[in-house]
All heavy atoms as TSV, in Angstrom:
chain	resi	resn	atom	element	x	y	z
A	1	MET	N	N	-10.303	-1.927	9.823
A	1	MET	CA	C	-9.818	-0.549	9.722
A	1	MET	C	C	-9.266	-0.343	8.314
A	1	MET	O	O	-8.530	-1.167	7.785
A	1	MET	CB	C	-8.724	-0.284	10.771
A	1	MET	CG	C	-8.036	1.008	10.500
A	1	MET	SD	S	-7.385	1.943	11.862
A	1	MET	CE	C	-8.708	2.324	12.916
A	2	ILE	N	N	-9.642	0.759	7.715
A	2	ILE	CA	C	-9.185	1.109	6.373
A	2	ILE	C	C	-7.929	1.978	6.492
A	2	ILE	O	O	-7.872	2.871	7.330
A	2	ILE	CB	C	-10.276	1.889	5.614
A	2	ILE	CG1	C	-11.546	1.032	5.514
A	2	ILE	CG2	C	-9.806	2.328	4.246
A	2	ILE	CD1	C	-12.737	1.741	4.946
A	3	LYS	N	N	-6.943	1.709	5.648
A	3	LYS	CA	C	-5.706	2.478	5.644
A	3	LYS	C	C	-5.783	3.617	4.634
A	3	LYS	O	O	-6.417	3.473	3.574
A	3	LYS	CB	C	-4.515	1.607	5.341
A	3	LYS	CG	C	-4.247	0.560	6.394
A	3	LYS	CD	C	-3.026	-0.219	6.071
A	3	LYS	CE	C	-2.782	-1.267	7.134
A	3	LYS	NZ	N	-1.572	-2.043	6.865
A	4	LYS	N	N	-5.139	4.739	4.943
A	4	LYS	CA	C	-5.116	5.866	4.035
A	4	LYS	C	C	-4.159	5.631	2.871
A	4	LYS	O	O	-3.133	4.962	3.039
A	4	LYS	CB	C	-4.684	7.129	4.781
A	4	LYS	CG	C	-5.678	7.568	5.834
A	4	LYS	CD	C	-5.232	8.828	6.495
A	4	LYS	CE	C	-6.230	9.267	7.544
A	4	LYS	NZ	N	-5.842	10.499	8.195
A	5	PRO	N	N	-4.486	6.162	1.681
A	5	PRO	CA	C	-3.573	6.019	0.549
A	5	PRO	C	C	-2.348	6.900	0.724
A	5	PRO	O	O	-2.395	7.899	1.401
A	5	PRO	CB	C	-4.423	6.495	-0.659
A	5	PRO	CG	C	-5.453	7.381	-0.082
A	5	PRO	CD	C	-5.708	6.870	1.313
A	6	ASN	N	N	-1.238	6.485	0.122
A	6	ASN	CA	C	-0.020	7.255	0.193
A	6	ASN	C	C	-0.133	8.487	-0.702
A	6	ASN	O	O	-0.616	8.395	-1.825
A	6	ASN	CB	C	1.191	6.434	-0.281
A	6	ASN	CG	C	1.481	5.303	0.686
A	6	ASN	OD1	O	1.229	5.408	1.864
A	6	ASN	ND2	N	2.003	4.212	0.162
A	7	LYS	N	N	0.306	9.619	-0.190
A	7	LYS	CA	C	0.275	10.857	-0.964
A	7	LYS	C	C	1.517	10.978	-1.808
A	7	LYS	O	O	2.597	10.556	-1.390
A	7	LYS	CB	C	0.172	12.063	-0.027
A	7	LYS	CG	C	-1.124	12.077	0.762
A	7	LYS	CD	C	-1.172	13.264	1.661
A	7	LYS	CE	C	-2.442	13.216	2.484
A	7	LYS	NZ	N	-2.526	14.276	3.432
A	8	PRO	N	N	1.392	11.591	-2.996
A	8	PRO	CA	C	2.597	11.823	-3.815
A	8	PRO	C	C	3.485	12.866	-3.205
A	8	PRO	O	O	3.068	13.627	-2.335
A	8	PRO	CB	C	2.026	12.264	-5.152
A	8	PRO	CG	C	0.687	12.833	-4.853
A	8	PRO	CD	C	0.183	12.092	-3.642
A	9	LYS	N	N	4.742	12.913	-3.698
A	9	LYS	CA	C	5.685	13.918	-3.176
A	9	LYS	C	C	5.237	15.316	-3.544
A	9	LYS	O	O	4.407	15.507	-4.441
A	9	LYS	CB	C	7.090	13.638	-3.730
A	9	LYS	CG	C	7.197	13.818	-5.221
A	9	LYS	CD	C	8.609	13.541	-5.697
A	9	LYS	CE	C	8.723	13.747	-7.188
A	9	LYS	NZ	N	8.660	15.092	-7.662
A	10	LYS	N	N	5.786	16.309	-2.862
A	10	LYS	CA	C	5.478	17.709	-3.130
A	10	LYS	C	C	6.123	18.156	-4.436
A	10	LYS	O	O	7.150	17.596	-4.828
A	10	LYS	CB	C	5.996	18.602	-2.001
A	10	LYS	CG	C	5.324	18.310	-0.670
A	10	LYS	CD	C	3.977	18.917	-0.640
A	10	LYS	CE	C	3.364	18.707	0.743
A	10	LYS	NZ	N	2.024	19.101	0.814
A	11	ASN	N	N	5.547	19.179	-5.063
A	11	ASN	CA	C	6.117	19.723	-6.276
A	11	ASN	C	C	7.444	20.431	-5.971
A	11	ASN	O	O	7.561	21.120	-4.992
A	11	ASN	CB	C	5.192	20.750	-6.884
A	11	ASN	CG	C	3.971	20.102	-7.496
A	11	ASN	OD1	O	3.922	18.911	-7.708
A	11	ASN	ND2	N	2.963	20.908	-7.756
A	12	ASN	N	N	8.427	20.249	-6.834
A	12	ASN	CA	C	9.638	21.040	-6.759
A	12	ASN	C	C	9.701	21.965	-7.971
A	12	ASN	O	O	8.812	21.951	-8.827
A	12	ASN	CB	C	10.884	20.164	-6.591
A	12	ASN	CG	C	11.038	19.201	-7.732
A	12	ASN	OD1	O	10.646	19.475	-8.858
A	12	ASN	ND2	N	11.607	18.051	-7.461
A	13	ILE	N	N	10.740	22.741	-8.076
A	13	ILE	CA	C	10.830	23.736	-9.159
A	13	ILE	C	C	10.784	23.060	-10.526
A	13	ILE	O	O	10.118	23.541	-11.434
A	13	ILE	CB	C	12.111	24.573	-8.982
A	13	ILE	CG1	C	12.003	25.443	-7.744
A	13	ILE	CG2	C	12.345	25.450	-10.233
A	13	ILE	CD1	C	13.281	26.165	-7.381
A	14	GLN	N	N	11.433	21.950	-10.680
A	14	GLN	CA	C	11.462	21.241	-11.979
A	14	GLN	C	C	10.056	20.816	-12.392
A	14	GLN	O	O	9.726	20.816	-13.570
A	14	GLN	CB	C	12.386	20.053	-11.913
A	14	GLN	CG	C	12.575	19.368	-13.254
A	14	GLN	CD	C	13.535	18.205	-13.177
A	14	GLN	OE1	O	13.999	17.846	-12.087
A	14	GLN	NE2	N	13.901	17.662	-14.313
A	15	ASP	N	N	9.237	20.454	-11.429
A	15	ASP	CA	C	7.872	20.025	-11.728
A	15	ASP	C	C	6.977	21.140	-12.166
A	15	ASP	O	O	5.906	20.924	-12.725
A	15	ASP	CB	C	7.252	19.315	-10.512
A	15	ASP	CG	C	7.923	18.007	-10.215
A	15	ASP	OD1	O	8.442	17.371	-11.155
A	15	ASP	OD2	O	7.970	17.633	-9.033
A	16	ARG	N	N	7.363	22.390	-11.916
A	16	ARG	CA	C	6.555	23.554	-12.322
A	16	ARG	C	C	6.816	23.952	-13.772
A	16	ARG	O	O	6.069	24.750	-14.319
A	16	ARG	CB	C	6.879	24.749	-11.422
A	16	ARG	CG	C	6.362	24.518	-10.019
A	16	ARG	CD	C	6.560	25.761	-9.203
A	16	ARG	NE	N	7.002	25.364	-7.893
A	16	ARG	CZ	C	7.779	26.094	-7.118
A	16	ARG	NH1	N	8.212	27.254	-7.500
A	16	ARG	NH2	N	8.142	25.664	-5.921
A	17	LEU	N	N	7.836	23.404	-14.391
A	17	LEU	CA	C	8.140	23.729	-15.782
A	17	LEU	C	C	7.122	23.057	-16.690
A	17	LEU	O	O	6.482	22.051	-16.344
A	17	LEU	CB	C	9.544	23.232	-16.159
A	17	LEU	CG	C	10.691	23.820	-15.325
A	17	LEU	CD1	C	11.994	23.162	-15.725
A	17	LEU	CD2	C	10.795	25.331	-15.555
A	18	GLN	N	N	6.989	23.577	-17.903
A	18	GLN	CA	C	6.066	22.985	-18.882
A	18	GLN	C	C	6.560	21.584	-19.257
A	18	GLN	O	O	7.735	21.431	-19.566
A	18	GLN	CB	C	6.003	23.842	-20.136
A	18	GLN	CG	C	5.185	25.112	-19.984
A	18	GLN	CD	C	3.720	24.822	-19.767
A	18	GLN	OE1	O	3.207	23.799	-20.150
A	18	GLN	NE2	N	3.029	25.765	-19.156
A	19	PRO	N	N	5.704	20.599	-19.232
A	19	PRO	CA	C	6.133	19.253	-19.620
A	19	PRO	C	C	6.473	19.178	-21.104
A	19	PRO	O	O	5.807	19.794	-21.935
A	19	PRO	CB	C	4.914	18.376	-19.298
A	19	PRO	CG	C	3.786	19.287	-19.039
A	19	PRO	CD	C	4.322	20.648	-18.811
A	20	THR	N	N	7.518	18.411	-21.430
A	20	THR	CA	C	7.921	18.275	-22.823
A	20	THR	C	C	7.671	16.883	-23.358
A	20	THR	O	O	7.738	16.650	-24.547
A	20	THR	CB	C	9.422	18.596	-22.968
A	20	THR	OG1	O	10.159	17.764	-22.098
A	20	THR	CG2	C	9.690	20.059	-22.655
A	21	THR	N	N	7.376	15.914	-22.464
A	21	THR	CA	C	7.068	14.553	-22.896
A	21	THR	C	C	5.754	14.112	-22.261
A	21	THR	O	O	5.242	14.755	-21.323
A	21	THR	CB	C	8.161	13.559	-22.482
A	21	THR	OG1	O	8.205	13.496	-21.060
A	21	THR	CG2	C	9.519	13.970	-23.025
A	22	VAL	N	N	5.217	13.024	-22.781
A	22	VAL	CA	C	3.974	12.506	-22.221
A	22	VAL	C	C	4.155	12.084	-20.760
A	22	VAL	O	O	3.302	12.349	-19.932
A	22	VAL	CB	C	3.468	11.323	-23.073
A	22	VAL	CG1	C	2.276	10.665	-22.440
A	22	VAL	CG2	C	3.142	11.775	-24.503
A	23	GLU	N	N	5.282	11.478	-20.464
A	23	GLU	CA	C	5.560	11.045	-19.086
A	23	GLU	C	C	5.590	12.225	-18.130
A	23	GLU	O	O	5.032	12.151	-17.033
A	23	GLU	CB	C	6.894	10.263	-19.001
A	23	GLU	CG	C	6.854	8.927	-19.676
A	23	GLU	CD	C	7.096	9.013	-21.182
A	23	GLU	OE1	O	7.507	10.073	-21.682
A	23	GLU	OE2	O	6.881	7.975	-21.853
A	24	GLU	N	N	6.216	13.322	-18.563
A	24	GLU	CA	C	6.271	14.532	-17.706
A	24	GLU	C	C	4.863	15.094	-17.527
A	24	GLU	O	O	4.516	15.598	-16.465
A	24	GLU	CB	C	7.191	15.556	-18.310
A	24	GLU	CG	C	8.653	15.177	-18.228
A	24	GLU	CD	C	9.542	16.184	-18.932
A	24	GLU	OE1	O	9.051	17.171	-19.497
A	24	GLU	OE2	O	10.778	15.961	-18.954
A	25	LEU	N	N	4.051	15.037	-18.568
A	25	LEU	CA	C	2.679	15.539	-18.490
A	25	LEU	C	C	1.862	14.733	-17.491
A	25	LEU	O	O	1.150	15.286	-16.659
A	25	LEU	CB	C	2.020	15.486	-19.874
A	25	LEU	CG	C	0.608	16.039	-19.971
A	25	LEU	CD1	C	0.622	17.551	-19.721
A	25	LEU	CD2	C	0.023	15.738	-21.336
A	26	ILE	N	N	1.995	13.396	-17.567
A	26	ILE	CA	C	1.260	12.532	-16.634
A	26	ILE	C	C	1.709	12.796	-15.215
A	26	ILE	O	O	0.899	12.920	-14.312
A	26	ILE	CB	C	1.467	11.040	-17.026
A	26	ILE	CG1	C	0.773	10.770	-18.338
A	26	ILE	CG2	C	0.971	10.122	-15.913
A	26	ILE	CD1	C	1.110	9.425	-18.935
A	27	GLN	N	N	3.027	12.930	-14.986
A	27	GLN	CA	C	3.553	13.175	-13.654
A	27	GLN	C	C	3.056	14.510	-13.133
A	27	GLN	O	O	2.669	14.630	-11.971
A	27	GLN	CB	C	5.063	13.152	-13.671
A	27	GLN	CG	C	5.662	13.371	-12.305
A	27	GLN	CD	C	7.169	13.353	-12.320
A	27	GLN	OE1	O	7.783	13.489	-13.354
A	27	GLN	NE2	N	7.767	13.226	-11.152
A	28	LYS	N	N	3.000	15.527	-13.983
A	28	LYS	CA	C	2.535	16.839	-13.540
A	28	LYS	C	C	1.115	16.769	-13.012
A	28	LYS	O	O	0.792	17.274	-11.967
A	28	LYS	CB	C	2.621	17.831	-14.720
A	28	LYS	CG	C	2.071	19.193	-14.385
A	28	LYS	CD	C	2.181	20.105	-15.593
A	28	LYS	CE	C	1.494	21.420	-15.381
A	28	LYS	NZ	N	2.215	22.367	-14.610
A	29	TYR	N	N	0.221	16.108	-13.726
A	29	TYR	CA	C	-1.180	16.052	-13.301
A	29	TYR	C	C	-1.373	15.097	-12.138
A	29	TYR	O	O	-2.260	15.299	-11.325
A	29	TYR	CB	C	-2.110	15.738	-14.471
A	29	TYR	CG	C	-2.242	16.949	-15.354
A	29	TYR	CD1	C	-1.584	17.049	-16.554
A	29	TYR	CD2	C	-2.998	18.021	-14.923
A	29	TYR	CE1	C	-1.671	18.216	-17.338
A	29	TYR	CE2	C	-3.106	19.187	-15.693
A	29	TYR	CZ	C	-2.437	19.245	-16.885
A	29	TYR	OH	O	-2.525	20.385	-17.631
A	30	ASP	N	N	-0.546	14.081	-12.011
A	30	ASP	CA	C	-0.645	13.204	-10.858
A	30	ASP	C	C	-0.280	13.991	-9.591
A	30	ASP	O	O	-0.927	13.830	-8.574
A	30	ASP	CB	C	0.318	12.023	-10.987
A	30	ASP	CG	C	-0.206	10.944	-11.875
A	30	ASP	OD1	O	-1.422	10.977	-12.218
A	30	ASP	OD2	O	0.567	10.069	-12.277
A	31	LEU	N	N	0.717	14.863	-9.668
A	31	LEU	CA	C	1.123	15.621	-8.470
A	31	LEU	C	C	0.115	16.708	-8.136
A	31	LEU	O	O	0.007	17.141	-6.983
A	31	LEU	CB	C	2.487	16.260	-8.718
A	31	LEU	CG	C	3.647	15.257	-8.839
A	31	LEU	CD1	C	4.927	15.980	-9.205
A	31	LEU	CD2	C	3.831	14.477	-7.534
A	32	GLU	N	N	-0.658	17.161	-9.118
A	32	GLU	CA	C	-1.616	18.230	-8.849
A	32	GLU	C	C	-2.919	17.742	-8.270
A	32	GLU	O	O	-3.782	18.526	-7.910
A	32	GLU	CB	C	-1.880	19.025	-10.129
A	32	GLU	CG	C	-0.680	19.864	-10.568
A	32	GLU	CD	C	-0.901	20.617	-11.870
A	32	GLU	OE1	O	-1.956	20.393	-12.509
A	32	GLU	OE2	O	-0.028	21.418	-12.222
A	33	ASN	N	N	-3.106	16.455	-8.171
A	33	ASN	CA	C	-4.357	15.905	-7.678
A	33	ASN	C	C	-4.344	15.646	-6.174
A	33	ASN	O	O	-4.956	14.717	-5.685
A	33	ASN	CB	C	-4.670	14.592	-8.420
A	33	ASN	CG	C	-5.115	14.829	-9.831
A	33	ASN	OD1	O	-5.733	15.842	-10.117
A	33	ASN	ND2	N	-4.792	13.920	-10.730
A	34	THR	N	N	-3.682	16.511	-5.434
A	34	THR	CA	C	-3.587	16.333	-3.990
A	34	THR	C	C	-4.947	16.472	-3.308
A	34	THR	O	O	-5.174	15.923	-2.226
A	34	THR	CB	C	-2.569	17.285	-3.353
A	34	THR	OG1	O	-2.929	18.612	-3.700
A	34	THR	CG2	C	-1.183	16.988	-3.855
A	35	LYS	N	N	-5.859	17.221	-3.905
A	35	LYS	CA	C	-7.181	17.407	-3.305
A	35	LYS	C	C	-7.912	16.068	-3.249
A	35	LYS	O	O	-8.710	15.812	-2.349
A	35	LYS	CB	C	-8.011	18.441	-4.057
A	35	LYS	CG	C	-7.526	19.837	-3.802
A	35	LYS	CD	C	-8.440	20.853	-4.404
A	35	LYS	CE	C	-7.943	22.231	-4.094
A	35	LYS	NZ	N	-8.814	23.262	-4.581
A	36	ILE	N	N	-7.643	15.207	-4.239
A	36	ILE	CA	C	-8.254	13.858	-4.220
A	36	ILE	C	C	-7.782	13.093	-3.004
A	36	ILE	O	O	-8.574	12.453	-2.300
A	36	ILE	CB	C	-7.927	13.113	-5.514
A	36	ILE	CG1	C	-8.619	13.787	-6.703
A	36	ILE	CG2	C	-8.330	11.648	-5.433
A	36	ILE	CD1	C	-8.219	13.236	-8.057
A	37	TYR	N	N	-6.480	13.171	-2.724
A	37	TYR	CA	C	-5.924	12.486	-1.557
A	37	TYR	C	C	-6.463	13.073	-0.250
A	37	TYR	O	O	-6.740	12.329	0.698
A	37	TYR	CB	C	-4.411	12.498	-1.566
A	37	TYR	CG	C	-3.831	11.596	-2.610
A	37	TYR	CD1	C	-3.491	12.044	-3.858
A	37	TYR	CD2	C	-3.650	10.235	-2.319
A	37	TYR	CE1	C	-2.967	11.198	-4.816
A	37	TYR	CE2	C	-3.124	9.389	-3.250
A	37	TYR	CZ	C	-2.797	9.869	-4.516
A	37	TYR	OH	O	-2.311	9.029	-5.449
A	38	GLU	N	N	-6.662	14.382	-0.209
A	38	GLU	CA	C	-7.232	15.001	0.989
A	38	GLU	C	C	-8.647	14.495	1.212
A	38	GLU	O	O	-9.042	14.191	2.328
A	38	GLU	CB	C	-7.237	16.521	0.854
A	38	GLU	CG	C	-5.844	17.116	0.917
A	38	GLU	CD	C	-5.818	18.601	0.574
A	38	GLU	OE1	O	-6.902	19.201	0.415
A	38	GLU	OE2	O	-4.723	19.154	0.509
A	39	PHE	N	N	-9.442	14.369	0.142
A	39	PHE	CA	C	-10.789	13.862	0.282
A	39	PHE	C	C	-10.777	12.398	0.716
A	39	PHE	O	O	-11.558	11.989	1.556
A	39	PHE	CB	C	-11.564	14.008	-1.036
A	39	PHE	CG	C	-12.920	13.375	-0.988
A	39	PHE	CD1	C	-13.944	13.993	-0.268
A	39	PHE	CD2	C	-13.163	12.162	-1.609
A	39	PHE	CE1	C	-15.201	13.389	-0.194
A	39	PHE	CE2	C	-14.403	11.555	-1.531
A	39	PHE	CZ	C	-15.419	12.173	-0.830
A	40	LEU	N	N	-9.855	11.612	0.130
A	40	LEU	CA	C	-9.788	10.196	0.525
A	40	LEU	C	C	-9.389	10.059	1.974
A	40	LEU	O	O	-9.914	9.185	2.654
A	40	LEU	CB	C	-8.784	9.459	-0.385
A	40	LEU	CG	C	-9.221	9.251	-1.810
A	40	LEU	CD1	C	-8.112	8.638	-2.628
A	40	LEU	CD2	C	-10.486	8.397	-1.879
A	41	ASP	N	N	-8.482	10.920	2.455
A	41	ASP	CA	C	-8.130	10.890	3.879
A	41	ASP	C	C	-9.376	11.183	4.748
A	41	ASP	O	O	-9.611	10.490	5.744
A	41	ASP	CB	C	-7.044	11.923	4.196
A	41	ASP	CG	C	-5.675	11.492	3.732
A	41	ASP	OD1	O	-5.487	10.307	3.394
A	41	ASP	OD2	O	-4.780	12.356	3.719
A	42	TYR	N	N	-10.133	12.182	4.356
A	42	TYR	CA	C	-11.374	12.510	5.067
A	42	TYR	C	C	-12.343	11.325	5.044
A	42	TYR	O	O	-12.903	10.958	6.087
A	42	TYR	CB	C	-12.034	13.748	4.457
A	42	TYR	CG	C	-13.443	13.944	4.897
A	42	TYR	CD1	C	-13.722	14.471	6.165
A	42	TYR	CD2	C	-14.512	13.591	4.086
A	42	TYR	CE1	C	-15.039	14.616	6.574
A	42	TYR	CE2	C	-15.806	13.735	4.485
A	42	TYR	CZ	C	-16.070	14.245	5.748
A	42	TYR	OH	O	-17.362	14.389	6.153
A	43	LEU	N	N	-12.501	10.732	3.884
A	43	LEU	CA	C	-13.432	9.619	3.738
A	43	LEU	C	C	-13.013	8.432	4.580
A	43	LEU	O	O	-13.851	7.810	5.255
A	43	LEU	CB	C	-13.520	9.223	2.244
A	43	LEU	CG	C	-14.522	8.127	1.896
A	43	LEU	CD1	C	-15.938	8.566	2.265
A	43	LEU	CD2	C	-14.432	7.795	0.438
A	44	VAL	N	N	-11.731	8.110	4.573
A	44	VAL	CA	C	-11.216	6.988	5.371
A	44	VAL	C	C	-11.437	7.270	6.864
A	44	VAL	O	O	-11.861	6.400	7.606
A	44	VAL	CB	C	-9.731	6.718	5.053
A	44	VAL	CG1	C	-9.108	5.776	6.084
A	44	VAL	CG2	C	-9.596	6.140	3.669
A	45	ASP	N	N	-11.151	8.485	7.311
A	45	ASP	CA	C	-11.370	8.851	8.725
A	45	ASP	C	C	-12.859	8.699	9.074
A	45	ASP	O	O	-13.199	8.163	10.127
A	45	ASP	CB	C	-10.909	10.267	9.002
A	45	ASP	CG	C	-9.413	10.405	9.015
A	45	ASP	OD1	O	-8.711	9.374	9.194
A	45	ASP	OD2	O	-8.913	11.561	8.849
A	46	TYR	N	N	-13.726	9.139	8.201
A	46	TYR	CA	C	-15.150	9.082	8.443
A	46	TYR	C	C	-15.615	7.616	8.545
A	46	TYR	O	O	-16.352	7.260	9.474
A	46	TYR	CB	C	-15.903	9.807	7.314
A	46	TYR	CG	C	-17.405	9.706	7.443
A	46	TYR	CD1	C	-18.109	10.499	8.342
A	46	TYR	CD2	C	-18.104	8.807	6.679
A	46	TYR	CE1	C	-19.483	10.409	8.461
A	46	TYR	CE2	C	-19.503	8.681	6.790
A	46	TYR	CZ	C	-20.162	9.507	7.683
A	46	TYR	OH	O	-21.530	9.383	7.796
A	47	LEU	N	N	-15.169	6.796	7.588
A	47	LEU	CA	C	-15.592	5.392	7.606
A	47	LEU	C	C	-15.033	4.671	8.804
A	47	LEU	O	O	-15.724	3.840	9.418
A	47	LEU	CB	C	-15.137	4.707	6.295
A	47	LEU	CG	C	-15.862	5.167	5.050
A	47	LEU	CD1	C	-15.223	4.534	3.814
A	47	LEU	CD2	C	-17.341	4.858	5.109
A	48	ASN	N	N	-13.790	4.932	9.159
A	48	ASN	CA	C	-13.222	4.287	10.334
A	48	ASN	C	C	-13.958	4.718	11.617
A	48	ASN	O	O	-14.134	3.923	12.534
A	48	ASN	CB	C	-11.727	4.604	10.467
A	48	ASN	CG	C	-10.922	3.824	9.471
A	48	ASN	OD1	O	-11.321	2.755	9.016
A	48	ASN	ND2	N	-9.746	4.343	9.107
A	49	GLU	N	N	-14.374	5.980	11.669
A	49	GLU	CA	C	-15.092	6.495	12.829
A	49	GLU	C	C	-16.459	5.823	12.959
A	49	GLU	O	O	-16.921	5.505	14.066
A	49	GLU	CB	C	-15.269	8.012	12.697
A	49	GLU	CG	C	-15.874	8.687	13.876
A	49	GLU	CD	C	-15.943	10.173	13.664
A	49	GLU	OE1	O	-14.908	10.810	13.567
A	49	GLU	OE2	O	-17.082	10.708	13.550
A	50	LYS	N	N	-17.092	5.535	11.821
A	50	LYS	CA	C	-18.424	4.894	11.831
A	50	LYS	C	C	-18.313	3.404	12.055
A	50	LYS	O	O	-19.337	2.737	12.235
A	50	LYS	CB	C	-19.145	5.168	10.516
A	50	LYS	CG	C	-19.503	6.624	10.312
A	50	LYS	CD	C	-20.534	7.051	11.326
A	50	LYS	CE	C	-20.934	8.489	11.094
A	50	LYS	NZ	N	-21.848	8.991	12.074
A	51	GLY	N	N	-17.098	2.838	11.982
A	51	GLY	CA	C	-16.915	1.416	12.216
A	51	GLY	C	C	-17.254	0.549	11.027
A	51	GLY	O	O	-17.675	-0.589	11.200
A	52	VAL	N	N	-17.110	1.073	9.832
A	52	VAL	CA	C	-17.426	0.305	8.618
A	52	VAL	C	C	-16.311	-0.655	8.316
A	52	VAL	O	O	-15.188	-0.425	8.456
A	52	VAL	CB	C	-17.642	1.251	7.408
A	52	VAL	CG1	C	-17.824	0.471	6.128
A	52	VAL	CG2	C	-18.851	2.128	7.676
């Protein structure tokens, strides 16, 4: 059985501000990639259903 990846936390007001450092920029785009996690959840469900 394949386990689903952990999703990042939800955006809060501070995360919506323009990033001022490289670390803030990286964090901003990491949090915006939730569609990737949704696809991975779908893929894991599909593979587990097929018995892979």
